[in-house]
C-alpha positions, 0 to 999 in steps of 0.5 A: 646833828649837822648837815653836809654842805655843798657849794658850786665847787662841789659840782662834778656833773653836768647832767642838766645841760642837755635836758629840759626842765618843766616847771608846773606853776608860775607863782612867785617861786615858779617864776623866780626858779624859772628865770634863774635856771634859764639865766644859768643856761638851762632849758626851761618850759612852763606848764600851766592849765589853759585857764591860768592867768599866768600864761600871758606873763610867762609868754611875755618873759619869753618862756614856752608854755605847755600843757600838763600832758606835754610837760610829762611827754617832753621834759626830763625834770618836772618841778611841782612849784604850785601850792601843796593842795594842788599836787595830787590833782596835777600829779594825777594828770601827768602820771599816765605820761611819765617815762623811765628816769624822769625826775619829779622835783618838789620844793616842799616835802608835804605831798611826798612825805605824807604820801598824798601822791605816790610816784611810780618806782621808775622815776627819780623823786628829789627836793630842792627847797630854797629857804626864801620867798620867790622874790628873794630867790630872784633878787639874790641871784641877780645880785650875784649871790644866792639863797641857801637851799635844802636838797633831798632824795626820795627815789633814786632810780637813775642813780643820779638823783642827788647830782641832779638835785645839786645841779638844779640848786646851783642853777638857782644860785644856791651853790654861791652860798650853801646847799644843805643835804636833808630829806623830805621828812626833815624839811617838811616836818620842821617847816610845818612846825616853824609855821605853826609854832613860831613864825605864823601861828605863834607870832600871830597869836602873840601879837594879837594877845599883846594888842588885846591886853593893852586895849582891854587895860584902857590904852589907846589902840593906836599905841597898842598897834605900834608897840605890839605889831608895827615894831615887830619888824624892827626886832625881827630885822635885828635877829634876822641879820645877826642873831638873838645875841646881837639883837640884845646888844642893839636894844636898850638895857631896859628892853633887854632886862624886860626880855630876860625877866618876862620872856619865860613868863610868856613861854612857859614849860606848858608852852613848850609842851604845847609845841611838842604836841603840835610837833607830834601831830605833824609827825603822826600825819594828823595835821596833814589829814586835817589839812587835806580834809579842809581842802576837800571841803573847800576850806571852810575853817580858813574862810571863816577865820579870814573873815573874823581876822578881816573884821578884827580891831587890830586889822581895822586899826592897822589899815588906818595906821598904815594909811599914815605910813605909806612907806611901810607897804613899799 
């Protein structure tokens, strides 16, 4: 299955030109998107709670800061660019003031797909999800390029929801590279799966297991750290730039032979079945329910696991080793 791809040249409307975009949140993603949209000639306001520590920075950068009530009353597009766990609380505050044909925009599908919030039928609900961290979204825009984005439409009350999503994505700079037409469901489920199975959960567990295996076998912890954690970036950068085949072409024959001989021993049929089970729990909503329960009880599991990791051997060794390599933290 392939996705439809759009670029700047496919844009045929200018619906956002005379509208006001309200961005709720001013973290890395909110700040980057706000700056890019403004530099693209669009009018942007920032909505923050009165106690937010981000207010001075937003004002220093020249943005008008408004309340949640004001963003709903004054803005045509309302972008929810804050952590998933805050979406419902914030939505409940703006919902009484929503007007016909306003646009609710999200950069991650979680709260809409899993029905954590239910927008009224008289608004548009769209997704524009840049496939990069906030810093990259801004840096690429400033460099004259753009981060690839996914767009999706959940509600199209106005009849122009897709065009608005395209315009917004182009305002971020994504029209300079590629805008993929997707859906809240696909973006959300695939994003959660990759985080849990590969780039966070899978990689985290693999690094720790490798480190522990070497240390338990009597090897120095410093060497175990270098080989199982520090050098991950070297290989990840090769894969990121040109793919798996190019990575193999750039490593030694010894490393490549070890790759093809040992990889299937680590990721077995049982491992892939475990991945399918993780995906099933995501698709069924089981993971979402667990996460929201964790949120509602003030994240006890997260806080416990953070403390355990903070005190772990690999973290203690890492602090020492990174202290000898100040360049890695810059």
